[in-house]
DRENDO-1510 file (C-alpha; in Angstrom, 1 decimal, always signed):
<recs>
REC; n; res; u; v; w
REC; 1; UNK; +23.0; -0.5; -0.7 .
REC; 2; UNK; +20.6; -1.3; +2.2 .
REC; 3; UNK; +16.9; -2.3; +2.1 .
REC; 4; UNK; +14.1; -1.4; +4.6 .
REC; 5; UNK; +10.5; -2.4; +4.5 .
REC; 6; UNK; +8.1; +0.4; +5.5 .
REC; 7; UNK; +4.4; +0.6; +5.8 .
REC; 8; UNK; +2.5; +3.4; +4.0 .
REC; 9; UNK; +2.2; +5.3; +7.3 .
REC; 10; UNK; +5.9; +4.8; +8.0 .
REC; 11; UNK; +6.8; +6.4; +4.7 .
REC; 12; UNK; +6.1; +9.6; +6.6 .
REC; 13; UNK; +9.3; +9.0; +8.4 .
REC; 14; UNK; +11.2; +8.8; +5.1 .
REC; 15; UNK; +9.5; +11.9; +3.8 .
REC; 16; UNK; +10.3; +13.7; +7.0 .
REC; 17; UNK; +14.0; +12.8; +6.6 .
REC; 18; UNK; +13.8; +14.2; +3.1 .
REC; 19; UNK; +12.1; +17.4; +4.2 .
REC; 20; UNK; +14.8; +17.9; +6.9 .
REC; 21; UNK; +17.6; +17.6; +4.4 .
REC; 22; UNK; +19.4; +20.6; +2.9 .
REC; 23; UNK; +18.0; +19.7; -0.5 .
REC; 24; UNK; +15.0; +21.8; -1.7 .
REC; 25; UNK; +14.0; +19.7; -4.8 .
REC; 26; UNK; +13.5; +15.9; -5.1 .
REC; 27; UNK; +13.1; +14.4; -8.5 .
REC; 28; UNK; +10.8; +11.4; -8.7 .
REC; 29; UNK; +11.2; +9.1; -11.7 .
REC; 30; UNK; +9.9; +5.9; -13.2 .
REC; 31; UNK; +13.1; +3.9; -13.8 .
REC; 32; UNK; +11.6; +1.4; -16.4 .
REC; 33; UNK; +10.7; +4.3; -18.7 .
REC; 34; UNK; +13.8; +6.3; -17.6 .
REC; 35; UNK; +11.3; +9.2; -17.2 .
REC; 36; UNK; +11.0; +11.9; -14.6 .
REC; 37; UNK; +7.4; +12.1; -13.3 .
REC; 38; UNK; +7.6; +15.3; -11.3 .
REC; 39; UNK; +9.8; +17.4; -9.0 .
REC; 40; UNK; +8.9; +17.8; -5.4 .
REC; 41; UNK; +9.6; +21.3; -4.1 .
REC; 42; UNK; +10.0; +20.7; -0.4 .
REC; 43; UNK; +9.9; +24.3; +0.8 .
REC; 44; UNK; +6.5; +25.3; -0.5 .
REC; 45; UNK; +5.6; +22.2; -0.7 .
REC; 46; UNK; +4.3; +21.6; -4.2 .
REC; 47; UNK; +4.8; +19.3; -7.2 .
REC; 48; UNK; +6.2; +21.0; -10.3 .
REC; 49; UNK; +7.3; +20.0; -13.8 .
REC; 50; UNK; +4.7; +17.2; -13.8 .
REC; 51; UNK; +5.3; +15.0; -16.9 .
REC; 52; UNK; +2.9; +15.7; -19.7 .
REC; 53; UNK; +0.7; +13.0; -21.2 .
REC; 54; UNK; +2.4; +13.3; -24.6 .
REC; 55; UNK; +5.8; +12.8; -23.1 .
REC; 56; UNK; +4.6; +9.9; -21.0 .
REC; 57; UNK; +2.9; +8.2; -23.9 .
REC; 58; UNK; +5.9; +8.6; -26.1 .
REC; 59; UNK; +8.1; +6.6; -23.7 .
REC; 60; UNK; +5.3; +4.0; -23.4 .
REC; 61; UNK; +4.9; +3.5; -27.1 .
REC; 62; UNK; +8.7; +3.4; -27.6 .
REC; 63; UNK; +8.8; +0.3; -25.4 .
REC; 64; UNK; +5.7; -1.4; -26.8 .
REC; 65; UNK; +6.1; -5.2; -27.0 .
REC; 66; UNK; +6.5; -6.7; -30.4 .
REC; 67; UNK; +5.6; -10.3; -29.6 .
REC; 68; UNK; +3.2; -12.2; -27.2 .
REC; 69; UNK; +5.8; -12.9; -24.5 .
REC; 70; UNK; +4.4; -10.0; -22.5 .
REC; 71; UNK; +1.2; -8.0; -22.8 .
REC; 72; UNK; +0.9; -4.3; -23.3 .
REC; 73; UNK; -1.1; -4.1; -20.0 .
REC; 74; UNK; +2.3; -4.4; -18.2 .
REC; 75; UNK; +3.3; -0.9; -19.5 .
REC; 76; UNK; +1.8; +1.8; -17.3 .
REC; 77; UNK; -0.4; +4.3; -19.0 .
REC; 78; UNK; -0.8; +8.0; -18.2 .
REC; 79; UNK; -4.2; +7.3; -16.6 .
REC; 80; UNK; -2.4; +5.2; -14.0 .
REC; 81; UNK; -0.3; +8.2; -13.1 .
REC; 82; UNK; -3.3; +10.5; -13.0 .
REC; 83; UNK; -5.2; +8.0; -10.7 .
REC; 84; UNK; -2.3; +8.1; -8.2 .
REC; 85; UNK; -2.5; +11.9; -8.2 .
REC; 86; UNK; -6.2; +11.7; -7.7 .
REC; 87; UNK; -6.1; +9.1; -4.8 .
REC; 88; UNK; -3.4; +11.1; -3.0 .
REC; 89; UNK; -5.2; +14.4; -3.3 .
REC; 90; UNK; -2.9; +16.2; -5.7 .
REC; 91; UNK; -5.7; +16.7; -8.1 .
REC; 92; UNK; -9.4; +16.9; -7.2 .
REC; 93; UNK; -12.6; +15.6; -8.8 .
REC; 94; UNK; -14.1; +18.0; -11.3 .
REC; 95; UNK; -17.2; +18.3; -9.2 .
REC; 96; UNK; -15.4; +18.4; -5.8 .
REC; 97; UNK; -17.6; +21.2; -4.4 .
REC; 98; UNK; -20.8; +19.4; -5.4 .
REC; 99; UNK; -19.5; +16.1; -3.8 .
REC; 100; UNK; -18.8; +17.9; -0.5 .
REC; 101; UNK; -22.2; +19.7; -0.6 .
REC; 102; UNK; -24.2; +16.7; -1.3 .
REC; 103; UNK; -22.6; +14.5; +1.3 .
REC; 104; UNK; -23.0; +17.1; +4.0 .
REC; 105; UNK; -26.6; +17.5; +3.0 .
REC; 106; UNK; -27.1; +13.7; +3.0 .
REC; 107; UNK; -25.6; +13.5; +6.5 .
REC; 108; UNK; -27.9; +16.2; +7.8 .
REC; 109; UNK; -31.0; +14.8; +6.0 .
REC; 110; UNK; -30.3; +11.3; +7.3 .
REC; 111; UNK; -30.5; +12.6; +10.9 .
REC; 112; UNK; -33.8; +14.3; +10.3 .
REC; 113; UNK; -36.8; +11.8; +10.2 .
REC; 114; UNK; -39.0; +14.4; +8.7 .
REC; 115; UNK; -36.8; +14.6; +5.6 .
REC; 116; UNK; -35.7; +11.0; +5.4 .
REC; 117; UNK; -37.9; +8.7; +7.5 .
REC; 118; UNK; -36.1; +5.5; +6.1 .
REC; 119; UNK; -32.6; +4.6; +7.2 .
REC; 120; UNK; -30.0; +5.8; +4.7 .
REC; 121; UNK; -27.0; +3.7; +3.4 .
REC; 122; UNK; -24.2; +4.6; +1.1 .
REC; 123; UNK; -23.3; +1.9; -1.6 .
REC; 124; UNK; -20.2; +1.9; -3.7 .
REC; 125; UNK; -19.3; +1.0; -7.3 .
REC; 126; UNK; -16.1; -0.9; -8.0 .
REC; 127; UNK; -14.3; +2.2; -9.4 .
REC; 128; UNK; -14.8; +4.1; -6.1 .
REC; 129; UNK; -12.6; +1.4; -4.4 .
REC; 130; UNK; -9.9; +1.9; -7.0 .
REC; 131; UNK; -9.8; +5.7; -6.4 .
REC; 132; UNK; -9.7; +5.1; -2.6 .
REC; 133; UNK; -12.3; +7.8; -2.1 .
REC; 134; UNK; -13.5; +6.7; +1.3 .
REC; 135; UNK; -10.2; +6.3; +3.0 .
REC; 136; UNK; -8.4; +9.3; +1.5 .
REC; 137; UNK; -11.0; +12.1; +1.0 .
REC; 138; UNK; -12.6; +12.5; +4.5 .
REC; 139; UNK; -13.2; +14.5; +6.5 .
REC; 140; UNK; -14.5; +17.1; +4.1 .
REC; 141; UNK; -16.5; +20.3; +4.5 .
REC; 142; UNK; -19.0; +22.2; +2.4 .
REC; 143; UNK; -17.1; +25.2; +1.0 .
REC; 144; UNK; -20.2; +27.5; +1.3 .
REC; 145; UNK; -21.4; +26.6; +4.8 .
REC; 146; UNK; -18.3; +25.2; +6.5 .
REC; 147; UNK; -20.3; +22.2; +7.7 .
REC; 148; UNK; -18.3; +19.0; +7.7 .
REC; 149; UNK; -18.8; +15.3; +7.2 .
REC; 150; UNK; -16.6; +12.3; +8.0 .
REC; 151; UNK; -16.7; +8.8; +6.4 .
REC; 152; UNK; -18.0; +7.2; +9.5 .
REC; 153; UNK; -21.1; +9.5; +9.6 .
REC; 154; UNK; -22.7; +7.0; +7.2 .
REC; 155; UNK; -23.7; +3.4; +7.1 .
REC; 156; UNK; -22.5; +1.4; +4.1 .
REC; 157; UNK; -23.4; -1.6; +1.9 .
REC; 158; UNK; -21.2; -3.5; -0.5 .
REC; 159; UNK; -22.5; -5.8; -3.2 .
REC; 160; UNK; -20.8; -9.2; -3.5 .
REC; 161; UNK; -20.5; -8.5; -7.2 .
REC; 162; UNK; -18.2; -5.5; -6.5 .
REC; 163; UNK; -16.2; -7.8; -4.2 .
REC; 164; UNK; -15.9; -10.4; -6.9 .
REC; 165; UNK; -14.9; -7.8; -9.6 .
REC; 166; UNK; -11.9; -6.8; -7.5 .
REC; 167; UNK; -11.0; -10.3; -6.4 .
REC; 168; UNK; -11.2; -11.7; -9.9 .
REC; 169; UNK; -8.5; -9.3; -11.1 .
REC; 170; UNK; -5.9; -10.7; -8.7 .
REC; 171; UNK; -4.9; -13.7; -10.8 .
REC; 172; UNK; -1.6; -13.1; -12.6 .
REC; 173; UNK; +2.1; -13.4; -11.6 .
REC; 174; UNK; +5.1; -12.7; -13.8 .
REC; 175; UNK; +6.6; -15.7; -15.4 .
REC; 176; UNK; +10.3; -16.0; -16.2 .
REC; 177; UNK; +9.4; -15.6; -19.9 .
REC; 178; UNK; +7.6; -12.3; -19.2 .
REC; 179; UNK; +10.5; -11.0; -17.1 .
REC; 180; UNK; +12.9; -11.9; -19.9 .
REC; 181; UNK; +10.7; -10.0; -22.4 .
REC; 182; UNK; +10.4; -7.0; -20.1 .
REC; 183; UNK; +14.2; -6.9; -19.6 .
REC; 184; UNK; +14.6; -6.2; -23.3 .
REC; 185; UNK; +12.1; -3.4; -23.3 .
REC; 186; UNK; +12.5; -1.6; -20.0 .
REC; 187; UNK; +15.3; +0.7; -19.0 .
REC; 188; UNK; +17.3; -0.5; -15.9 .
REC; 189; UNK; +16.4; -4.2; -16.4 .
REC; 190; UNK; +18.5; -5.2; -13.4 .
REC; 191; UNK; +15.6; -3.9; -11.2 .
REC; 192; UNK; +13.4; -6.7; -12.6 .
REC; 193; UNK; +15.2; -9.2; -10.4 .
REC; 194; UNK; +12.8; -8.2; -7.7 .
REC; 195; UNK; +9.7; -9.0; -9.8 .
REC; 196; UNK; +10.2; -12.8; -10.4 .
REC; 197; UNK; +6.9; -14.4; -9.6 .
REC; 198; UNK; +5.5; -11.0; -8.5 .
REC; 199; UNK; +2.1; -9.5; -9.3 .
REC; 200; UNK; +1.5; -7.9; -12.6 .
REC; 201; UNK; +0.4; -4.3; -13.0 .
REC; 202; UNK; -3.4; -4.9; -13.1 .
REC; 203; UNK; -3.0; -7.2; -10.1 .
REC; 204; UNK; -1.1; -4.6; -8.1 .
REC; 205; UNK; -3.7; -1.9; -8.8 .
REC; 206; UNK; -6.5; -4.4; -7.8 .
REC; 207; UNK; -4.7; -5.0; -4.5 .
REC; 208; UNK; -4.9; -1.3; -3.8 .
REC; 209; UNK; -8.6; -1.5; -4.4 .
REC; 210; UNK; -8.7; -4.7; -2.2 .
REC; 211; UNK; -7.2; -2.7; +0.7 .
REC; 212; UNK; -9.8; +0.0; +0.2 .
REC; 213; UNK; -12.5; -2.7; +0.3 .
REC; 214; UNK; -11.0; -4.0; +3.6 .
REC; 215; UNK; -11.2; -0.5; +5.0 .
REC; 216; UNK; -14.9; -0.3; +4.0 .
REC; 217; UNK; -15.8; -3.7; +5.5 .
REC; 218; UNK; -13.6; -3.5; +8.6 .
REC; 219; UNK; -13.3; +0.2; +9.6 .
REC; 220; UNK; -16.6; +1.4; +8.2 .
REC; 221; UNK; -18.4; -1.9; +9.0 .
REC; 222; UNK; -20.2; -2.1; +5.6 .
REC; 223; UNK; -22.9; -4.8; +5.2 .
REC; 224; UNK; -22.3; -7.4; +2.5 .
REC; 225; UNK; -25.3; -7.9; +0.3 .
REC; 226; UNK; -26.1; -10.7; -2.2 .
REC; 227; UNK; -25.5; -10.4; -5.9 .
REC; 228; UNK; -24.7; -12.6; -8.9 .
REC; 229; UNK; -22.1; -11.6; -11.4 .
REC; 230; UNK; -22.6; -12.1; -15.1 .
REC; 231; UNK; -20.3; -11.8; -18.1 .
REC; 232; UNK; -19.8; -8.5; -19.7 .
REC; 233; UNK; -18.9; -5.2; -17.9 .
REC; 234; UNK; -22.1; -3.3; -18.9 .
REC; 235; UNK; -24.4; -6.2; -17.9 .
REC; 236; UNK; -22.4; -6.6; -14.6 .
REC; 237; UNK; -22.9; -2.9; -13.8 .
REC; 238; UNK; -26.6; -3.4; -14.2 .
REC; 239; UNK; -26.5; -6.4; -11.9 .
REC; 240; UNK; -24.6; -4.3; -9.3 .
REC; 241; UNK; -27.3; -1.6; -9.4 .
REC; 242; UNK; -30.0; -4.2; -9.2 .
REC; 243; UNK; -28.4; -5.9; -6.2 .
REC; 244; UNK; -28.5; -2.6; -4.3 .
REC; 245; UNK; -32.1; -1.9; -5.5 .
REC; 246; UNK; -33.4; -5.3; -4.3 .
REC; 247; UNK; -31.7; -5.0; -0.9 .
REC; 248; UNK; -33.1; -1.4; -0.4 .
REC; 249; UNK; -36.6; -2.5; -1.4 .
REC; 250; UNK; -36.6; -5.6; +0.8 .
REC; 251; UNK; -35.4; -3.6; +3.9 .
REC; 252; UNK; -37.2; -0.4; +3.1 .
REC; 253; UNK; -34.0; +1.6; +3.0 .
REC; 254; UNK; -32.8; +4.7; +1.1 .
REC; 255; UNK; -29.5; +4.0; -0.8 .
REC; 256; UNK; -27.1; +6.5; -2.4 .
REC; 257; UNK; -24.7; +4.9; -4.9 .
REC; 258; UNK; -21.2; +6.4; -5.2 .
REC; 259; UNK; -19.8; +5.8; -8.7 .
REC; 260; UNK; -17.3; +7.4; -11.1 .
REC; 261; UNK; -19.0; +5.9; -14.1 .
REC; 262; UNK; -21.5; +8.0; -16.0 .
REC; 263; UNK; -23.3; +4.9; -17.4 .
REC; 264; UNK; -23.7; +3.5; -13.9 .
REC; 265; UNK; -25.5; +6.7; -12.9 .
REC; 266; UNK; -28.1; +5.8; -15.6 .
REC; 267; UNK; -28.3; +2.2; -14.3 .
REC; 268; UNK; -28.7; +3.4; -10.7 .
REC; 269; UNK; -31.5; +5.8; -11.6 .
REC; 270; UNK; -33.3; +3.0; -13.5 .
REC; 271; UNK; -33.0; +1.0; -10.2 .
REC; 272; UNK; -34.5; +3.9; -8.3 .
REC; 273; UNK; -31.3; +4.6; -6.4 .
REC; 274; UNK; -29.9; +8.0; -5.4 .
REC; 275; UNK; -26.6; +8.6; -7.1 .
REC; 276; UNK; -23.5; +10.8; -6.7 .
REC; 277; UNK; -21.0; +10.7; -9.5 .
REC; 278; UNK; -17.3; +11.4; -8.8 .
REC; 279; UNK; -16.2; +13.2; -12.0 .
REC; 280; UNK; -12.6; +12.2; -12.7 .
REC; 281; UNK; -10.5; +15.1; -14.1 .
REC; 282; UNK; -9.2; +14.9; -17.6 .
REC; 283; UNK; -6.0; +17.0; -17.0 .
REC; 284; UNK; -3.3; +17.0; -14.5 .
REC; 285; UNK; -1.7; +20.4; -13.7 .
REC; 286; UNK; +1.9; +20.9; -14.5 .
REC; 287; UNK; +2.4; +22.3; -11.0 .
REC; 288; UNK; +0.3; +22.8; -7.9 .
REC; 289; UNK; +0.6; +22.8; -4.1 .
REC; 290; UNK; +0.6; +19.4; -2.4 .
REC; 291; UNK; -0.5; +18.6; +1.1 .
REC; 292; UNK; +2.7; +17.3; +2.8 .
REC; 293; UNK; +0.6; +14.6; +4.5 .
REC; 294; UNK; -0.4; +13.4; +1.0 .
REC; 295; UNK; +3.2; +12.9; -0.2 .
REC; 296; UNK; +3.5; +9.6; +1.6 .
REC; 297; UNK; +0.2; +8.4; +0.0 .
REC; 298; UNK; +1.4; +9.5; -3.4 .
REC; 299; UNK; +4.7; +7.7; -3.1 .
REC; 300; UNK; +3.0; +4.6; -1.9 .
REC; 301; UNK; +0.4; +4.5; -4.7 .
REC; 302; UNK; +3.1; +5.2; -7.3 .
REC; 303; UNK; +5.3; +2.4; -6.0 .
REC; 304; UNK; +2.5; -0.1; -6.0 .
REC; 305; UNK; +1.1; +0.9; -9.3 .
REC; 306; UNK; +4.4; +1.3; -11.2 .
REC; 307; UNK; +6.2; -1.5; -9.3 .
REC; 308; UNK; +9.2; +0.8; -8.5 .
REC; 309; UNK; +9.9; +4.5; -8.5 .
REC; 310; UNK; +13.1; +6.4; -7.9 .
REC; 311; UNK; +13.8; +9.5; -5.7 .
REC; 312; UNK; +16.7; +10.3; -8.0 .
REC; 313; UNK; +18.8; +12.8; -6.1 .
REC; 314; UNK; +18.1; +11.2; -2.8 .
REC; 315; UNK; +19.5; +7.9; -4.0 .
REC; 316; UNK; +16.3; +6.0; -2.9 .
REC; 317; UNK; +14.3; +3.4; -4.8 .
REC; 318; UNK; +10.8; +2.5; -3.6 .
REC; 319; UNK; +9.6; -1.0; -4.6 .
REC; 320; UNK; +5.9; -1.9; -4.5 .
REC; 321; UNK; +6.8; -5.4; -5.6 .
REC; 322; UNK; +9.9; -7.2; -4.4 .
REC; 323; UNK; +11.3; -10.7; -3.9 .
REC; 324; UNK; +9.9; -12.1; -0.6 .
REC; 325; UNK; +6.9; -9.8; -0.5 .
REC; 326; UNK; +4.0; -11.6; +1.4 .
REC; 327; UNK; +0.3; -11.1; +1.6 .
REC; 328; UNK; +0.9; -9.6; +5.0 .
REC; 329; UNK; +3.0; -6.9; +3.4 .
REC; 330; UNK; +0.1; -6.1; +1.0 .
REC; 331; UNK; -2.4; -6.0; +3.9 .
REC; 332; UNK; -0.1; -3.6; +5.9 .
REC; 333; UNK; +0.5; -1.5; +2.8 .
REC; 334; UNK; +4.2; -1.9; +2.7 .
REC; 335; UNK; +6.9; -0.9; +0.2 .
REC; 336; UNK; +10.6; -1.7; +0.3 .
REC; 337; UNK; +13.0; +1.3; +0.3 .
REC; 338; UNK; +16.5; +0.7; -1.1 .
REC; 339; UNK; +19.0; +3.2; +0.0 .
REC; 340; UNK; +22.3; +4.0; -1.7 .
REC; 341; UNK; +23.2; +6.2; +1.2 .
REC; 342; UNK; +23.9; +4.1; +4.3 .
REC; 343; UNK; +23.6; +7.1; +6.7 .
REC; 344; UNK; +20.1; +7.9; +5.4 .
REC; 345; UNK; +19.2; +4.2; +5.8 .
REC; 346; UNK; +20.4; +4.2; +9.3 .
REC; 347; UNK; +18.5; +7.4; +10.2 .
REC; 348; UNK; +15.2; +6.2; +8.8 .
REC; 349; UNK; +15.7; +2.6; +10.2 .
REC; 350; UNK; +16.3; +4.0; +13.7 .
REC; 351; UNK; +13.3; +6.3; +13.6 .
REC; 352; UNK; +11.0; +3.6; +12.3 .
REC; 353; UNK; +12.2; +1.2; +15.0 .
REC; 354; UNK; +11.5; +3.8; +17.6 .
REC; 355; UNK; +8.0; +4.5; +16.3 .
REC; 356; UNK; +7.2; +0.8; +16.2 .
REC; 357; UNK; +8.2; +0.4; +19.8 .
REC; 358; UNK; +6.0; +3.3; +20.9 .
REC; 359; UNK; +3.0; +2.0; +19.0 .
REC; 360; UNK; +3.6; -1.5; +20.4 .
REC; 361; UNK; +3.2; -0.3; +24.0 .
</recs>
């Protein structure tokens, strides 16, 4: 077996190699549950035979810990799988058309001083970072008019409270005791060798949100604004809304708050903010077409969230956590691919090396 570290963008090289093979179907599984998540139909392309929530939950509950050596949070829930489908574009928000329409209208209104004489800024709630909305959903177009909007058409603000909510969740690493406990509950426990002193599930997911926050601050040049966190989620949500309200009032700005939380919509309205709720879907289709460019994002999000996934009939494991992973790997959004087939490893390694040389010029 051979290992190769690939960035999220370089995963496209791996998926291209899979797409060029003579195999039409690729089965993607979660080894620790010994559970197939879906089948990728390369020709169409589409995802089919997506695991149902009842089947997923059955495997999760069957492995539920019986003592305090490891917490139940380390056992992925179906919502985590759904969120990966959402962030990669396989499923859409329930009000997708409304989101597109309102953002296009906001862009056009912001450029018209007769409609919006005050500068307009977009603010984000913490959950928007977890769904990777800004980096994964643009550009978008209004289905009725065809008019489009891109993420950098807006100016952004980010409350320090949101930053702290993400940062405060990156605290836990697996102890030897937890690894031993997991090895008695997970299938394929030999894969846990890569997780010693690695980040737990909630921490890995928070690091996905952290990368989205970096995108917001660096690429979209969001302004940081002051805010003071408090204890209790509901109270903290109120403080987030208040921090945006105070900033908007002091600067005489208009602020639209993006959130996926219905209660936060109420807090924002109380704070006299415009709001746009991203309505998260309840169901995941058993099959649907998949943008081939989104496959790499899906594999990356799954590997990070679940820790490891398997492309079964390709003989490839993708680790989101592995021994020797550094903060730089997280910042560059890397996974480690483990190949059982040396020729496939050689092909992907050579092509990745060539791409790196070209980009370095």
